[in-house]
GUKEZA-55425 format. One record per atom (N, C-alpha, C, O): x, z, y; residue in one letter. Coordinates in steps of 0.02 Angstrom, whole numbers, plus 50000, padded with zeros to 5 digits. Layout:
XZYA...
This chain:
505114366049272M504504370649322M504814367849394M505384369749411M504484364149429D504504364649507D504104367549547D503614370349521D504154367849599I503554370049646I502914369349627I502504373849616I502854363449625A502174359849617A501854362749555A501274364749558A502254363049494V502004366449436V501904372449432V501474374949396V502424376749483A502364384749496A501554385549522A501094388549495A501574382249576R500834383149603R500174381049562R499634383949565R500324374649517A499724373649490A499584380149436A499024382149420A500224382749412W500124389149356W499734394949402W499224397349378W499924397049460I499614402649497I498904401149492I498444404249465I498914394749529L498064391949522L497694392549467L497114394349464L497984391349431A497594390949346A497434399349328A496914401649305A497974402449342V497844409049329V497204412349384V496744415749361V497254411049441A496644411549473A495984410049452A495504413949449A496004404949439T495374401749388T495064405649331T494494407549319T495684406149299A495544410449231A495444416749257A494924418649230A495654421249295I495454428049319I494684427649353I494314432449346I494504422949383D493864421949412D493334421049351D492804424149349D493534416649305E493084415549259E493024421449208E492534421249171E493444426449200H493334430949165H493444438349190H493724442849160H493154438349253A493204444149282A492644449249258A492744455249246A492094446149252D491674450549216D491854453749144D491684459249122D492194449649117Q492504452749044Q493034457249044Q493174460348993Q493434458249110L494004461349114L493524467849129L493614472549091L493034468649180T492784473549205T492414477249145T492534483249133T492024474049114Q491704477449051Q492374480848986Q492294485948952Q492824477548983L493384480148967L493614487048984L493654492248951L493754485749041D493924490049091D493354497349084D493514503149094D492944495949072S492234500949104S492264506649034S492094512649034S492544502648977A492554506848922A493084511748890A493044515648842A493584510348933I494304514748939I494614515749005I495024520249013I494464512149049G494724513349132G494234514449179G493794518549166G494234511149237D493904513949296D493464507449316D493244506549373D493364503449269A492824498949279A492984492749327A492584488249338A493734493449357D493794487849413D494324484649409D494624482949460D494544482949341H494974478749326H494914472549355H495354470749394H494194467149336G494134462249350G494034461649428G494374457549458G493644465049458V493554465849521V494274465749563V494444461149600V494594470449554N495314469949572N495724462949558N495984459749604N495744461349499M496324455549489M495764448449524M496044443349543M495074448949528R494974442849558R495184444149640R495514439749669R495044448149665R495194450149738R495884447549752R496034443249794R496304450949710G497074448849700G497174441749697G497464439049744G497014438749656F497214431049638F496764426649708F496944421149729F496294429649730T495984425849788T496334426549847T496264421849886T496684430849863A497204432049921A497754428449902A498154426349944A497814427649849V498434424649818V498454417149830V498954414449854V497844413449812V497624406349831V497834405249901V498224400849920V497474410249943A497474408950020A498084409050041A498264404850083A498564414050014A499224414850039A499754408350013A500214406750050A499654405049955L499864399949947L499774392649974L500124387649965L499154393750012D498924388950052D499384387250106D499494381450124D499684393550135E500174394050193E500854393150163E501314393450204E500974392350116L501754391550079L501824384250082L501504381250038L502154380950120S502134371750118S502774370850099S502864364750100S503304373750081A503904371550041A504284377350020A504024382950023A504884376550001G505114382349959G505274380349887G505264374549867G505434385649852T505644383649775T505064388249726T504624391849750T505154387349670V504944390249614V504794397749625V504274400649611V505424400749656G505404408149661G505054409449726G504724414649724G505034406549778D504444406949824D503914407549811D503594412449830D503694403149777V502974404849748V502824410649708V502374414349727V503174412049654L503064418949614L503174425249645L502964430549621L503584424649709A503744430449756A503124432349793A502804437649794A503014426049827K502434426649860K501754429849833K501374433749861K501724427249775T501114429749729T501184436549712T500654439649712T501794440649694G501744446449681G501694450949755G501364456149756G502084448249822V501984451549861V501254453349878V501084459149890V500774447549877T500014447649881T499864451849844T499684457149868T499874450949782L499524456249739L499704464249751L499284468749749L500464465149766I500474471749802I500114473949844I499984479949847I499894469449884S499464472649968S498804471549955S498424474249995S498524467549900S497804467049898S497494469749843S496884470749844S497854471249792V497564474449721V497484481049709V498024483749698V496994484949706G497084493349705G497134493549630G497084488649593G497264500749610G497284503649563G498044502249527G498484500649568G498214502449472A498894501349447A498964493249448A499514490649458A498504490349439S498554482749421S499184479049482S499684475849467S498964480749545G499444479749606G500004479449589G500294474449567G500274486749600P501044486649584P501334482649519P501824478949518P500884484449465L501154481849397L501124473749396L501624470949373L500624469949418Y500724462649423Y501084460649480Y501454455749476Y501034464049538G501334462149587G502054462749574G502384457549580G502364467949556N502944469249553N503254463949485N503854462849488N502944461449437A503104458349391A503264451049411A503724447849385A502784448149470F502834441249499F503344441549529F503694436549529F503594447849568R504034448249629R504814446349596R505234442249615R504814451849530A505424450049495A505594443649470A506164441649456A504924439849465M505054432849430M505334429149486M505864426049476M505074429049541G505264425049613G505964427249622G506324422749643G506254432549614K506884433549652K507414430649585K507984428949601K507264430249533A507594428449473A507784420449482A508304418049460A507184416049524L507394409249521L507604408249609L507414410949661L508004403749594F508184401649668F508354392649673F508654390249721F508134388949622E508234382949632E507544379149637E507024381349611E507564372849675P506994370549680P506634368149611P506034366749610P507094367749548V506704367549486V507074371549449V507664373049463V506654374049386A506814379549338A506684377149274A506134375049255A507374377649228D507224373949160D506854380349116D506624385649136D506884378249067G506684382449015G506884390949015G506584396249021G507554388849005D508014395648988D507854399749065D507814405949064D507804397449107Q507744401049172Q507094404849182Q507044410449206Q506614400749161V505894403749178V505744409049115V505314413349124V506094408649051L506234414249017L506404419449044L506004424149049L507114419749070A507504424549118A507074427949159A507054434049158A506684424349201A506184426049257A505604430549227A505494436149250A505264428049176L504754432749141L505154436849107L504774441549096L505634438149084T505934443349059T506004447249109T505724452649099T506274446649161G506324450549225G505724453649263G505734458649299G505254449949249G504494452049258G504364458149194G504134463749208G504474456849148L504344462549090L504824468649113L504534473649133L505404468849112V505794474849131V505534478349195V505624484449193V505234476049252A504914477149320A504414482149298A504394488149311A503894477349251V503274481749214V503424488149177V503034492949179V503964488149145Q504004494049091Q504484500849136Q504554506849123Q504794495649202Q505314501749238Q504574506549275Q504594512649280Q504024502649293L503574505549342L503274509249300L503344515349307L502754506049235G502304510049195G502534514549136G502154518449108G503164513849122A503544517049059A503284515549010A503334519748966A502964510448997A502514507848932A502894504448889A503264500148914A502914505048828V503164500148769V502634499248726V502144502848724V502794491948673P502324489848634P502014495248592P502384499548566P501244495248580G501154500748552G500694506448589G500364511048567G500804504248647D500564509748693D499814507548732D499604510048784D499564503648704K498994498148722K498934497648792K498514500948823K499374492948822T499514493148882T499604484248889T499694480548841T499544481948960M499834474048956M500534472848914M500644467348888M500964477848909V501514476048875V501344473848816V501614468748796V500884477148775D500684473548700D500594464448712D500644460748663D500494462548761A500364455248766A500934452048788A501114446748764A501294455548841Y501874452148882Y502484451948853Y502854447048860Y502684458648808A503274457348761A503264452248707A503704447848706A502794452448661P502774447348627P502764440948636P502904436648593P502584439948702A502494431648736A503064430948738A503294425748714A503454435348764V504264435148806V504684433748734V505124429548739V504604435748690A505214436648636A504994429748608A505454425548608A504344427448584T504154419348572T504384416448595T504694411948568T504364417148656L504474410548712L505244409748696L505474404048693L505644415348686K506464416048677K506624413348622K507144410048619K506254413848569K506364412148496K506174404348493K506514399948467K505554403448525A505694394948528A506144390348572A506274384548556A506334393148623L506874389748665L507454389448633L507844384748645L507664395548576A508254395548548A508154391248487A508664389248459A507504389448461E507444383248406E507404375948449E507134370948426E507684376048509H507574367948532H507044367048545H507004361448571H506384370248540R505644367148551R505634364948625R506104366248662R505174362348641D505244358248708D504664365048741D504244368448712D504894364848814F504414371248852F503714370848857F503354375648873F503534365648843A502774365648837A502544369948757A502154374648749A502854367148719A502714370348658A502824376248624A502564378648574A503384378548671A503624385648676A503224391048710A503144396948691A502964387548769A502524391048821A501724391648771A501264395748780A501754387748734T500984387448694T501094393748633T500674397548609T501674393348621A501874398648563A501814405448589A501494409748560A502194406548656A502024411148681A501374413748701A501224419648690A500984409348729A500314410448746A499864412648683A499334415548695A500054411448624D499734412048566D499954420548552D499574425248543D500494420548554A500794428348545A500604432948579A500544438548556A500464431548636A500104435548695A499394437848679A499194443548683A498954430748652E498344433748631E498224437748565E497714440948552E498794437148525A498824441248456A499124448048471A499084452748432A499414448248528G499514456148550G499004458448577G498924464448566G498514455148618M497994457648662M497304459448599M496874463748606M497364455948554H496904457548503H497144464448463H496774469248451H497764464048448A498084470148418A497934476548456A497874481548421A497854477248520T497684481748564T497044486748544T496974492448567T496584483548499T495844484748494T495964492048445T495614496848460T496414492848393P496394498848351P496824504648382P496854510548362P497154501848432L497744507948448L497374513348482L496764513548492L497824517548497I497724524648535I497914521948596I498354517648591I497684523448662A497954522548710A498514528248729A498294533948724A499144527748747R499704533048758R499754532748835R500014537648864R499514527048875K499684526448949K499194524649007K498854519548997K499134527049048G498624524849104G498024528249088G497994532449043G497614526849119R497004530049135R496574529849060R496154534149046R496744524149013A496544525648952A496704531848898A496374533548849A497364534548924S497654537148874S497214544348872S497154547348819S496884546748936Y496594551948949Y496054552848878Y496004558548856Y495714548148849L495264546348812L495504548248750L495094550048708L496164548248736G496524549148661G496134545548604G496184539348606G495814547848560S495594544048491S495024540148507S494874535448470S494634541848562R494094539148585R494324530948632R493884527348656R494914529748635S495194522248665S495174517248607S495174511148615S495154521148531V495174514848478V494534512848478V494044515948497V494574506448452G493974501748461G493894498348509G493354495348511G494384497448569H494304495148625H494824489948647H495394492348644H494804484348665Q495244480648687Q495484481148751Q495154481948802Q496274480548742D496554483248828D496424476948873D496544470948865D496144480748926P496084474748975P496724470849010P496824464849015P497064475749030G497774474249041G498214469349003G498604465449031G498124469948937A498344465048880A497954457748890A498214452148892A497284459548894T496924453848916T496954449248968T496754443448962T497264452249035S497224448549089S498034444549081S498134438849100S498524448849051T499264445649044T499114439849003T499314434349021T498704440748936A498644433948904A498314428148929A498324422648901A497984429648986L497584423049018L498204420349065L498274414249067L498574423849097I499094423449125I499794418049095I500144413749122I499734420949027F500284415148988F499884409648960F500174404348951F499174410148942R498824403648931R498904400048991R499304395348989R498594401349048A498594395949099A499344393749107A499374387749121A499994397149101L500574394949097L500744390649054L501224386949066L500364390148988A500524385448932A500064378848944A500244373048932A499354381148972D498984372248998D499374370049050D499514364049052D499544373649089T499944370149157T500534366249131T500564360149139T500884368849107V501554365049079V501344359449031V501604353949034V500884361048988M500614355948955M500274348548983M500284343148954M500054349949032T499674343849075T500294341849138T500174337049174T500854345049146A501164342449197A501584335449179A501894332449223A
């Protein structure tokens, strides 16, 4: 991954979020504050504008800029969670080009940042339910010497499986946890937007 691919990934995320904003808001209206789609769209619209002003740098600079912009422009819990994830990814990447193992390390750092901030673990019906299996799958695929595009696709598949697996869960973190058993039967919006991010990564590196 070089800076052009990193930028293309984030732009693909912005497009995916924009296309699915209504779905994200509908999901959030069932178990949250009904603002996830609106907030994420606003955040990534701001990210696109911020990246237009970033003319040079590294992969890490692109991701760190994404994180800082999300923190400053997204309301609710999403801004700090996604913002700190991308900022942690950016801090882990210093070179103009990052290989698969370096991207894995960065994504792992992002997951750690999310869990430190939100204290969520798999099974809590949060974005971690998509993020954690994606990272684990990416690690396994790279260890099996699969190329990064194939590994990223497997990670995206795992994120989407984790997303779907949130539907029968009882929420134990965040606004949805206040609903208790009434949160059962609803797909988690954070897991959904996380799956969109991993699918955008897979699609971007597949065509790079």
